C-alpha positions in Angstrom: 34.8 -7.6 7.2 36.5 -10.7 5.7 33.7 -11.1 3.2 32.6 -7.7 1.8 31.4 -9.1 -1.5 27.8 -8.4 -2.7 25.6 -10.3 -5.0 22.8 -8.5 -7.0 20.5 -10.2 -9.5 17.6 -8.9 -11.6 14.1 -10.2 -10.5 11.0 -8.6 -11.9 8.3 -10.6 -10.2 7.5 -12.3 -6.9 8.0 -15.9 -8.0 9.2 -18.1 -5.1 11.2 -20.5 -7.4 13.0 -17.6 -9.1 13.9 -15.9 -5.8 15.1 -19.2 -4.3 17.4 -19.7 -7.3 18.8 -16.2 -6.8 19.4 -16.8 -3.1 21.1 -20.2 -3.9 23.3 -18.6 -6.5 24.1 -15.7 -4.2 25.1 -18.0 -1.4 27.4 -19.9 -3.7 29.0 -16.7 -5.1 29.6 -15.3 -1.6 30.9 -18.5 -0.2 28.6 -18.3 2.8 28.2 -21.5 4.8 24.8 -21.7 6.3 24.3 -23.9 9.4 22.7 -27.3 9.3 20.4 -28.9 11.9 20.4 -25.6 13.8 18.1 -22.8 14.9 18.2 -19.7 12.7 16.5 -16.3 13.2 15.0 -14.5 10.1 14.5 -10.8 10.7 12.3 -9.3 8.0 11.0 -5.7 7.7 7.5 -5.6 9.2 7.1 -1.9 9.6 3.4 -1.9 9.9 0.2 -4.0 9.2 -0.1 -3.6 5.4 -0.7 -6.3 2.8 2.2 -7.4 0.6 1.0 -5.5 -2.5 1.6 -2.2 -0.7 5.3 -3.0 -0.7 6.0 -1.5 2.7 7.3 -4.7 4.2 9.5 -7.6 3.1 7.4 -9.7 0.7 6.5 -13.1 2.0 7.6 -14.7 -1.2 11.2 -13.6 -0.6 11.0 -14.8 3.0 9.5 -18.2 1.9 12.4 -18.6 -0.6 14.9 -18.2 2.2 12.9 -20.5 4.4 13.0 -23.2 1.8 16.8 -23.0 1.5 17.2 -23.3 5.3 14.8 -26.1 5.6 16.7 -28.1 3.0 19.6 -28.1 5.5 17.3 -29.4 8.3 17.2 -26.1 10.2 14.6 -24.8 12.6 13.5 -21.3 11.8 12.2 -18.4 13.9 10.8 -15.4 12.0 10.6 -12.4 14.3 10.2 -8.6 14.2 8.7 -5.7 16.1 6.5 -3.3 14.1 6.4 0.5 14.6 3.2 0.4 16.7 3.8 -1.2 20.1 1.5 -4.2 20.7 0.4 -4.6 17.1 3.2 -6.8 15.7 1.1 -10.0 15.8 -1.5 -8.3 13.6 1.2 -6.9 11.3 2.7 -10.4 10.8 -0.8 -11.7 9.9 -1.6 -8.8 7.6 1.7 -8.9 5.7 1.3 -12.6 4.9 4.3 -13.6 6.9 2.5 -15.4 9.6 1.0 -17.8 7.0 4.6 -19.1 6.3 4.7 -20.5 9.9 1.3 -22.2 9.3 2.4 -23.9 6.0 5.9 -25.1 7.0 7.0 -27.4 9.8 9.9 -26.3 11.9 9.0 -22.6 11.2 7.6 -20.3 13.9 6.6 -16.7 13.5 6.6 -14.6 16.6 6.7 -10.9 17.7 9.9 -9.9 19.5 7.6 -8.5 22.2 6.7 -12.1 23.1 10.2 -13.2 23.6 12.3 -12.7 26.8 15.0 -10.0 26.6 18.3 -9.3 28.2 20.5 -6.1 28.3 23.2 -5.8 25.6 25.8 -3.3 26.7 28.7 -1.4 25.1 30.0 1.7 27.0 31.8 2.8 23.9 28.7 3.3 21.8 27.7 6.9 21.0 24.0 6.9 21.7 23.0 3.3 22.7 25.4 2.0 25.5 22.7 -0.4 26.6 19.6 -1.8 24.9 17.2 -4.7 25.7 17.2 -7.3 22.9 15.7 -10.8 22.6 17.6 -13.6 24.2 17.0 -15.5 21.0 20.1 -13.8 19.7 22.0 -15.9 22.1 20.1 -19.1 21.3 20.3 -19.2 17.5 23.2 -20.3 15.3 22.8 -17.0 13.4 20.6 -14.3 11.9 19.4 -13.8 8.3 18.6 -10.1 8.0 15.9 -9.6 5.3 15.2 -5.9 4.7 13.0 -4.1 2.2 14.6 -1.5 -0.1 12.9 1.8 0.6 13.5 5.5 0.9 13.7 6.9 4.4 13.3 10.5 5.6 16.3 10.4 8.1 18.7 7.8 6.6 18.0 8.4 2.8 17.5 4.6 2.3 16.4 1.9 4.7 18.2 -1.4 3.9 20.2 -3.9 5.9 21.7 -1.8 8.7 18.5 0.2 9.3 16.3 -2.9 9.3 17.8 -4.0 12.6 16.0 -1.3 14.5 13.0 -3.7 14.5 15.0 -6.0 16.9 14.2 -3.5 19.6 10.8 -4.6 21.0 7.8 -2.4 21.7 8.2 1.4 22.2 12.0 1.3 22.5 12.2 2.2 18.8 10.4 5.4 19.3 12.6 6.3 22.3 15.6 5.7 20.2 14.5 8.8 18.3 14.4 10.8 21.5 18.0 9.8 22.3 19.2 10.6 18.8 16.8 13.0 17.1 18.9 14.3 14.1 19.6 12.3 11.0 23.3 11.9 11.9 22.7 11.1 15.5 20.0 8.6 14.6 22.3 7.0 12.1 25.0 6.7 14.8 22.5 5.0 17.1 21.6 2.6 14.3 25.3 1.7 13.9 25.5 1.3 17.7 22.7 -1.3 17.4 24.3 -2.9 14.4 27.4 -3.5 16.5 25.5 -5.6 19.0 23.9 -7.8 16.3 26.6 -7.9 13.6 28.5 -10.9 15.1 25.4 -13.1 14.7 24.5 -12.1 11.1 25.1 -15.0 8.7 23.6 -13.3 5.6 21.7 -10.2 4.5 19.0 -10.7 1.8 17.2 -7.6 0.5 13.9 -7.5 -1.2 14.3 -4.8 -3.9 11.9 -6.4 -6.5 9.4 -3.6 -5.7 10.4 -1.0 -3.1 9.4 2.5 -2.1 10.9 5.8 -3.1 9.7 9.3 -2.2 8.5 10.0 1.3 9.1 6.4 2.7 9.4 4.1 4.5 5.7 3.9 5.2 2.4 4.5 3.4 3.6 8.0 2.3 6.2 6.4 0.0 5.7 5.7 -3.7 5.8 2.2 -5.2 9.0 1.8 -7.2 10.2 -1.3 -8.9 14.0 -1.8 -8.5 13.8 -5.3 -9.9 16.5 -6.8 -7.8 17.3 -9.2 -5.0 20.6 -8.6 -3.2 22.8 -10.6 -0.8 25.9 -10.1 1.2 27.4 -11.4 4.5 28.3 -7.7 5.2 25.2 -5.5 5.8 27.2 -2.4 5.0 28.5 -3.8 1.7 24.9 -4.7 0.7 23.7 -1.2 1.6 26.4 0.4 -0.5 25.6 -1.9 -3.4 21.9 -1.0 -3.1 22.8 2.7 -2.9 24.7 2.5 -6.2 21.8 0.5 -7.7 19.5 3.5 -6.9 22.0 6.1 -8.1 22.9 7.2 -4.6 26.5 7.7 -3.5 27.0 5.3 -0.6 28.8 8.0 1.4 25.6 10.0 1.4 24.0 7.3 3.6 25.2 8.1 7.1 24.8 4.6 8.4 27.1 3.3 5.7 29.7 6.1 6.4 29.6 5.7 10.2 29.8 1.9 10.1 32.8 2.0 7.8 34.5 4.6 10.1 34.0 2.2 13.0 35.3 -0.8 11.2 32.0 -2.6 11.2 31.8 -3.1 7.4 33.0 -1.8 4.1 31.9 -0.9 0.6 31.6 -4.1 -1.4 35.1 -4.9 -2.8 33.5 -7.2 -5.4 30.1 -7.7 -7.0 29.0 -10.4 -9.3 27.7 -8.0 -12.0 27.0 -4.3 -12.8 23.3 -3.6 -12.4 21.9 -0.8 -14.5 20.9 1.7 -11.8 17.2 2.6 -11.2 16.5 6.2 -10.3 14.9 6.4 -6.8 13.6 9.7 -5.8 15.1 10.3 -2.3 14.2 13.4 -0.3 17.1 15.7 0.5 17.4 18.6 3.0 17.7 22.1 1.7 21.3 23.2 1.3 22.6 26.5 2.6 26.0 28.1 2.8 27.9 27.2 6.0 27.7 30.8 7.3 23.9 30.7 7.2 23.5 27.2 8.7 23.0 28.3 12.3 20.3 30.7 11.4 18.3 28.5 9.1 18.9 25.0 10.2 15.2 24.5 10.8 14.5 25.1 7.2 16.4 21.8 6.4 13.6 19.8 8.0 10.2 19.0 6.7 7.3 19.5 9.0 4.5 16.9 9.4 1.2 18.4 8.2 -2.2 16.8 8.2 -4.0 15.9 4.9 -7.5 16.3 6.3 -9.1 14.5 3.4 -7.2 11.3 4.2 -7.4 11.4 8.0 -9.7 8.8 9.7 -9.3 10.3 13.1 -7.9 7.1 14.5 -5.4 8.8 16.8 -2.5 6.5 16.0 -0.2 9.4 15.3 -0.8 10.8 18.8 -0.4 7.4 20.4 3.0 6.7 18.7 4.6 10.1 19.1 7.6 9.6 21.5 7.5 13.2 22.8 3.7 13.6 23.0 3.7 16.7 20.7 0.5 15.5 19.0 -2.9 16.1 20.6 -6.2 14.8 19.4 -9.2 17.1 19.0 -11.5 16.4 16.2 -8.2 16.0 14.2 -4.6 15.7 15.3 -2.6 18.9 15.9 1.2 19.3 16.4 3.1 21.4 18.9 6.1 22.0 16.7 8.1 23.5 19.5 8.2 20.0 21.0 8.5 18.0 17.8 11.8 16.3 17.2 11.1 15.5 13.6 11.5 11.8 13.9 8.6 11.3 11.5 7.2 8.3 13.4 3.7 9.8 12.9 4.3 10.0 9.2 5.6 6.5 8.6 3.1 4.8 10.9 -0.1 6.6 9.6 -2.1 3.8 7.9 -4.0 6.2 5.8 -1.1 8.3 4.4 -2.8 11.3 6.0 0.4 13.1 7.1 2.4 15.0 4.6 5.9 16.5 5.0 6.5 20.1 3.9 9.2 22.6 4.3 8.1 25.6 6.4 9.7 29.1 6.8 8.4 29.2 10.3 11.0 26.5 11.3 13.8 29.0 10.9 15.8 29.8 14.1 15.7 33.3 15.5 
């Protein structure tokens, strides 16, 4: 990347004027030239239909601040994403407060990716995603502003700029991505495959880290955690690395960062505007075993989804979303762990935080 600089600034509240100033300062520091009189795509994190105060999705204040900057240059803006539950993105955009931005500003539309026409994107050299259907709007816009939320993630340690682009895959294609690449390293390679398709169109990455999630994120099972920052970079990988350091995580422990650097798709930020005092995010780790034991106990390194019956509302969403149909609904959901690929789609999509993740001795290989 020619521009691997990252810009981080402290921000402790969701004030649109304050965030807009940070974005303006960051653009100037990075030397990014935004388009004028053009169409621009904003890609937030709209994981699921939760209100902004749950801090599961990109806060509408951060999105509005970016919208104001772009409108000042006469641009037309499309805000689009695809949530984790097929067919429910429109509801998620409403519930998160993002759809309201399109109602309040001219030249701003808010739309689910599922409602836009797609075309195949192909790269035979990709590891796990040689072809994927993505929106044709990527061809039509002058560029993409990637706007992730800073959260913990059970497979990728953190979800930030690179991981956020999974939402560009409409509908149930996101769940099928887990089937193609079930382990954390395989899934991270697939995310880098996807990033390679979209990276040429990315103008800027802006992360909402004012309040994020640590613990068992990235959904309702996570824990609200202020990081008190807004970050920007033209290089998604550099921004992810900067956010890793800001949460006391070695960037090389984030597989998407490591793999993207290995493929020449980004770099650790060569320059940042200031040193931010790190905030301690609690990020789940697999159990560690000596190499000679790894083949016998590899299953122990995974957490098994387990029902918290007190929280369960018997909605059946977990069974609906499971990509390998290992969950069946009786009075309550039950798992066939022999079929489970440990993608944790059920855990991150459960609206009631009724699915916990626990290590289990019964996962050991024999």
